[in-house]
C-alpha positions, 0 to 999 in steps of 0.5 A: 642504208646498207652502205653504213651497215656495211661500213659499221660492221667492218669497223667493228670487226677491225677494232675486234681484230686488233683488240684480240690480237693483242689479247692473243698475245698476252694470253700467251706471254703474261704468266711467264713474263710475271714468273721471269720478273719474280713473281709467284704463282699465287701472284700471277693468278692475283694480276690475272685476276685483278685485270678480270675484275676490272673487266667485270666493273667496266662490263657493269658500266657497259650494261647500265650506261653505255646506251645512254652515254653513247656506244661509239663513246664508250668503246672508245673509252675502254680502248683508251683504258685497255692501253693502261694494262700493257703499260702496266707491264712495261713500267713493271711497278711493285705488286700492288701498283701493278695490281691496280694498273691491271685493274684499271687497264682491264689486263686480259690474261685469258687469251680471248676477248671476252672484254666489256668492248665485246659485250657491248659489241654483241649487243650492237651487232645483232640490231645491224642484220636481219634476225635471220642473219644474226647467228651467221653475222656473230659467227664471222665476228668470233672468227675474226676474234679468233683469227686475231687471237691466233696471230697474237699468240704466235706473236709471243715468239717476238720478245725472244726473236727481238732479243736475238735480232737486236741483242736486247735484254730479254725484259726490254724485248718484252716491254718493246711488245708490251708498248705495241699492244698499248699503240695498238689499243689507242688505234682501236679507239680511233676507229670507233667514231668513224661508225654510223649512228646506227649503232647507237639505240633510238631515244626511247630505248635510251630511257630504259633502265634495269628496273624497266626490264621485263620480269620474264627477262630478268628471270632468264637473265639470272638463270642464264648469268648463274650458269655462265658464272659456273663456266667462268669459274672453271675458265678462270682455272684455264685461262691462257696465261695460266695454260701456258704458264703451266707448259712452260714450268712443267714441261719447259715449252718455251714462248716460240713454241707456245706461241705456234701451239696457241696459234694453232689452237686459236685457229681451230677455235675460229673454224669451230664458229663456223662449224658451230653456226652450221650444227646449230641449224640442224640440232639447235643452239642450246644442243650445239652448245652442250653436245659439243663443249662436254667432250672437250672438257673430258679431254681437257681433264685428262691433260692433267695426267699425261706421261709427257709434253707431247701428250699434254699438247695433243689433248690440249689441241683435241680440245680447242678443236671444239671448245669455243663452238658453245661461245658463238652459239651462247651469243645469239642465244642471249639476243634471241631469247630477249627483246631488242632494247633489252639486249645491252642489258642481257649481254651486259649481266651475263659478261658481267657474271662471267668476268667476275668468276673468271677472275675468282677461278683465276685467283684460286687457280693461282693458290692451288698451283702454289700450295696444292698441285700444279696440275689441280686447275685442270681438274677442278676447272674441268669439273666446274665446266662439266657441271654447267653443260648438265645444267644448262641442258636441264635448264634451257633445253625447251627454251628456243629462240624464235627461228627455231620455233 
């Protein structure tokens, strides 16, 4: 039995790598590309929000139907739909059509993988390993995601490089890169059917609907979803696409330099997941979530008032070294405080809440950038995330997963 489980983890991580690579790339270039084709800050925020709303509704489908329809089949469909988001950037339709295609294709401008597929994989992985290996397995999964995202961010220089090497118009270079992203999404879809039946749920568990989830689980998940919504609302102001756009417009940082910057910070993210797993064993998952996340947000709020782009970059790097440590610890915590057959529900609901409020935050951020102050999203988003840390600690510091009791 160990052979198919090892193969399943390998396939899931390989698919996640390809998916996260495209997200890392689009996270850096999306806002800049949309600005280059003439969209306003508000419209850019709306396109990012449309993709996140599409991802949120896809997460609803994952939560309520994936176990019944088949997890492998669901992941294949999600991968194929993702290709539509990349194609939308190639055909550059009018804004209403672009919004629709971004919605259907779940276009990701966050720079990190928080997709419906990510939600489903979070539910699958804990069932493939013993409880004692759950935190470390999810940690390595997140290392794969962030490493791929860092390489994708580095690939953000490709449009300008293709323009120089092949003497192409700049927009044609962008389109070539987006076609490549669509192809990678299709390749991802081809990987999932090779996973074994171990990634699926048993027949009795498949009959469980949201109405059959225990009241205790519903209460815990509702609290977590509410808190994650607040965190995601703040995160919507700080997506990679908007941050890269902010660096581009405020300090004139070009795509090549932004690619290197986001490559470095995503590598810091990847390293932080292993640090989080080590720290969580010593101080607990909730303490790790709060005590690593709060200082990084305070650092990033300071980036709204730097005297130069160099200081902004230093503050950004200081934030990214620990900012993702709460992501890794949040996933095993959600999986640990519910019973196994409720994990798809718990993962789906909490990720749905995050995607919805990411979308709201992104659309509001675009409005504030255009009508209030260009750096306002950094302050507002940081304030929301600080509130999340304080409330999370107060609500869940006493609810420990089984391995910490």
